[in-house]
C-alpha positions in Angstrom: 140.2 131.6 58.5 140.7 135.3 59.2 137.6 137.1 60.6 135.8 139.6 58.5 134.9 142.5 60.8 133.4 145.9 60.0 134.5 148.4 62.5 134.9 152.1 63.2 138.7 152.3 64.0 138.5 155.1 66.5 136.1 153.1 68.7 138.1 149.9 68.7 140.2 150.6 71.8 138.0 150.9 74.8 139.4 153.6 77.2 140.7 152.3 80.5 138.4 153.1 83.5 139.6 156.4 85.0 140.9 156.4 88.6 138.4 157.6 91.2 139.0 161.3 91.7 138.9 162.9 95.2 135.4 164.3 95.8 134.8 167.9 95.0 132.6 169.9 97.2 129.8 169.9 94.5 130.1 166.1 93.9 130.2 165.3 97.6 126.7 166.8 98.0 125.3 164.7 95.1 124.0 161.3 96.2 125.5 158.2 94.7 122.9 156.4 92.6 124.8 153.1 92.9 124.9 153.4 96.7 121.1 153.6 96.8 120.9 150.2 95.2 123.8 148.7 97.3 126.1 148.4 94.3 128.7 151.1 94.7 132.2 149.6 94.2 134.2 152.7 95.2 133.5 152.5 98.9 135.0 155.4 100.9 136.8 156.6 97.8 133.5 157.4 96.0 133.4 161.1 95.0 129.6 161.1 95.6 127.7 161.1 98.9 126.8 157.8 100.4 123.5 158.8 102.0 120.1 157.2 102.0 117.6 159.5 100.3 113.8 159.7 100.0 113.2 157.6 96.9 110.0 159.4 96.1 111.6 162.8 96.3 114.6 161.7 94.2 112.4 160.1 91.6 110.3 163.3 91.3 113.5 165.4 91.0 115.0 163.1 88.4 111.7 163.1 86.5 111.7 166.8 86.4 115.2 166.9 85.1 114.3 164.5 82.3 111.0 166.3 81.5 108.9 163.3 82.8 105.8 163.3 85.0 105.3 160.7 87.6 102.4 159.9 89.9 102.2 159.0 93.6 104.4 156.1 94.8 102.8 152.6 94.6 104.5 151.2 97.7 104.9 147.9 95.9 108.3 146.2 96.2 110.5 146.9 93.1 111.6 144.2 90.7 115.4 144.2 90.8 115.6 142.2 87.6 113.5 144.8 85.7 115.9 147.5 86.9 118.8 145.5 85.4 116.9 145.1 82.1 116.3 141.3 82.3 113.1 140.5 84.0 111.7 137.3 82.5 108.3 137.6 84.0 107.2 140.6 81.9 103.7 141.8 82.6 103.0 138.9 84.9 105.8 139.8 87.4 104.4 140.0 90.9 106.8 142.8 91.8 106.5 146.4 90.6 108.1 147.5 87.3 107.4 151.1 88.3 108.1 153.4 91.1 104.8 155.1 90.4 101.2 154.0 90.2 99.9 153.6 86.7 96.7 155.3 85.7 94.2 154.5 82.9 96.1 157.0 80.7 99.7 156.8 81.8 102.1 153.8 82.4 104.3 153.8 85.5 107.9 155.0 85.4 110.4 153.4 87.9 112.8 155.5 89.9 115.5 153.6 88.1 114.0 154.6 84.7 113.9 158.3 85.5 117.4 158.3 86.9 118.6 156.3 83.8 117.0 158.8 81.4 118.5 161.8 83.2 121.9 160.2 83.1 121.6 159.4 79.4 120.5 163.0 78.7 123.5 164.5 80.4 125.8 162.6 78.1 127.9 161.1 80.9 127.4 157.6 79.5 128.5 156.7 76.0 125.6 154.8 74.3 125.8 151.8 72.1 123.0 149.6 70.7 123.4 145.8 70.5 121.5 143.2 68.6 122.1 139.5 68.1 120.7 137.1 65.5 120.6 133.4 66.3 120.3 130.2 64.3 118.6 127.0 65.4 120.7 124.1 66.7 117.8 121.8 67.6 114.1 121.6 67.2 112.8 123.3 70.3 112.5 127.1 70.7 115.3 127.1 73.2 117.8 125.5 70.8 119.5 128.7 69.6 123.1 129.8 69.1 124.5 133.2 68.3 125.4 133.7 64.6 125.6 137.5 64.2 126.5 140.3 66.5 125.8 144.0 65.6 126.9 147.0 67.5 126.3 150.6 66.6 127.2 153.9 68.3 124.9 156.7 69.4 124.8 158.1 65.9 123.7 154.7 64.5 127.1 154.1 62.8 128.3 150.5 62.6 131.0 149.8 65.2 131.0 146.0 64.8 129.4 143.5 62.5 130.6 140.0 63.0 129.3 136.5 62.1 129.7 133.6 64.5 130.2 129.9 63.7 128.1 127.9 66.2 129.8 125.0 68.0 126.8 122.8 67.5 125.5 121.6 64.2 122.9 124.0 62.7 119.4 122.6 62.3 118.1 125.7 60.5 119.5 129.1 59.7 116.0 130.5 59.9 117.0 132.6 56.8 113.6 134.4 56.2 113.8 135.7 59.8 117.6 136.2 60.3 118.9 136.7 56.8 121.7 134.2 57.6 122.8 131.4 55.3 125.1 128.4 55.5 127.4 130.1 53.0 127.6 133.3 54.9 128.4 131.7 58.2 130.8 129.2 56.7 132.8 131.9 54.9 132.8 134.6 57.5 132.0 133.0 60.9 134.5 133.0 63.8 134.2 131.3 67.2 131.9 132.9 69.8 135.0 133.4 72.0 136.7 135.4 69.3 133.5 137.4 68.6 132.9 138.4 72.2 136.6 139.3 72.7 136.2 141.7 69.7 133.0 143.1 71.1 134.6 143.8 74.5 137.4 145.7 72.8 134.8 147.9 71.1 132.6 148.4 74.1 133.8 150.9 76.8 133.0 149.6 80.3 131.3 152.9 81.2 128.8 152.5 78.3 125.0 152.2 78.4 124.1 149.2 76.2 120.7 149.6 74.4 118.4 147.2 72.8 115.0 145.4 72.8 115.2 142.6 75.4 118.9 143.5 75.6 119.3 141.5 78.8 118.8 138.3 76.8 121.3 139.4 74.2 123.9 140.2 76.9 123.3 136.9 78.5 123.9 135.0 75.3 127.2 136.9 74.9 128.3 136.6 78.5 128.2 140.3 79.2 127.4 141.6 82.6 127.1 144.9 84.5 129.3 146.5 85.7 132.2 144.4 84.4 131.4 144.9 80.7 129.1 147.9 80.6 127.6 150.4 83.1 123.9 149.9 82.3 121.5 147.8 80.2 118.7 149.8 78.7 115.8 147.6 77.7 113.6 149.3 75.1 110.7 146.9 75.5 110.3 148.3 79.0 110.5 152.0 77.8 108.0 151.5 75.0 105.4 149.4 76.7 101.9 151.0 77.1 99.3 150.8 79.7 95.8 149.8 78.4 94.0 150.5 81.6 94.5 147.0 83.0 97.9 145.8 82.2 101.1 146.7 80.4 101.3 145.8 76.7 104.7 145.1 75.1 105.4 145.6 71.5 107.9 144.3 68.9 110.6 146.6 67.8 109.1 146.7 64.3 105.8 147.9 65.7 107.5 150.6 67.7 109.5 151.7 64.7 106.3 151.9 62.6 104.5 154.1 65.2 107.4 156.2 66.5 109.6 156.5 63.5 107.3 155.9 60.6 109.6 153.1 59.5 108.0 150.0 58.0 110.0 146.8 57.3 109.1 145.8 53.7 107.3 142.4 53.3 109.5 139.3 53.2 112.6 141.3 54.4 114.7 139.5 57.0 116.3 141.0 60.1 119.9 142.0 60.4 121.8 142.6 63.7 123.4 145.9 62.6 120.2 147.3 61.1 118.1 146.3 64.1 120.7 147.9 66.4 120.5 151.1 64.4 116.7 151.1 64.8 117.1 150.6 68.5 119.3 153.7 68.8 116.9 155.8 66.7 114.0 154.7 68.9 115.9 155.7 72.1 116.9 159.0 70.6 113.3 159.8 69.6 112.0 158.8 73.0 114.5 160.9 74.9 113.7 164.0 72.8 110.0 163.6 72.9 107.8 165.7 75.2 105.5 163.9 77.6 102.4 164.7 75.4 104.1 163.0 72.4 105.0 160.0 74.4 101.4 159.6 75.6 100.1 160.0 72.1 102.4 157.4 70.7 101.7 154.9 73.5 98.0 155.2 72.6 98.9 154.9 68.9 100.9 151.7 69.6 97.8 150.2 71.3 95.5 151.3 68.5 97.6 150.4 65.5 97.1 146.9 64.2 100.1 144.7 64.8 101.6 142.5 62.1 101.7 138.9 63.0 105.2 137.9 64.0 107.3 135.2 62.2 106.5 132.8 65.1 102.7 133.3 64.6 103.0 133.0 60.8 105.3 130.0 61.1 104.8 128.2 64.4 107.2 125.5 63.1 109.8 126.4 60.5 112.0 123.7 58.9 111.1 121.4 61.8 112.0 124.0 64.4 109.5 125.4 67.0 109.4 129.2 66.9 108.3 129.6 70.5 104.9 131.4 70.3 103.3 130.5 73.6 99.9 129.8 72.2 101.1 127.8 69.2 104.1 126.1 70.8 104.1 122.3 70.3 107.7 121.3 71.4 106.9 121.4 75.2 110.1 123.2 76.1 109.9 125.8 78.9 109.4 129.5 78.2 111.7 131.8 80.1 110.4 135.2 79.2 
């Protein structure tokens, strides 16, 4: 059956990666951010300087460029998974998720985060937001298969909206949560291989891919940096708040409520394209906000009552565990 795909035609063809240009005098003086992390693929052909720099000084400079304030370095070893946007340990990680010490009023910002924000603000990286909706293909909270992929551009316009027919039999479409139904998937679903091939055609390899817990979505789709995109920007890390003792992470709906004044109506399901558009709106708001506004909203996120999640309201739905750590009964491991 032919795939039904909603696209923006001018974004379908991803531009080929440009050849590495000879270094200009100005570029040769600028340190290569990938070399600092041991990930530069251009070697001697790289147009930027391969020099080791003072991380604290560079972080401070980057923070100044991005309009961000940072505090003294913590000296704690950095978490490389957090920098890539896919740390599974969250607030319990034994490595630092910040280059800077957190205070009672301000969360830490990592050197990677400040460099990332400055790169996004220069416009050198095209930005796309990604979201995935999954159906249940078993009874544990780990039995999930991709059933919808949504991709939007930096203006929140839909680039790709595609439904996926899982290989495994579907136990539950989790319709109140996902908005997906058997009729929708049966009539419009394509194979995951077809869907990811279309996604790669839409996504430039030099793009920054944005989303809440986007590392997990990328993993489900087999996307990796730098082969498929330049960076993963995890909004859950950007929008976390420090309560004086630990980092608190929020759902995207809670962040949208506080930062955008957008409230999901009761009994309204999620949608991959709509959620991706909200992700992009949140990032744009964060990048434009002055430090004082960020600090205000972090405190508002902590103070604003949070709506119970679907997993709290329905620990088991249609015989399928929803994975809330406190209420989980299936015994399957939790990975994040």
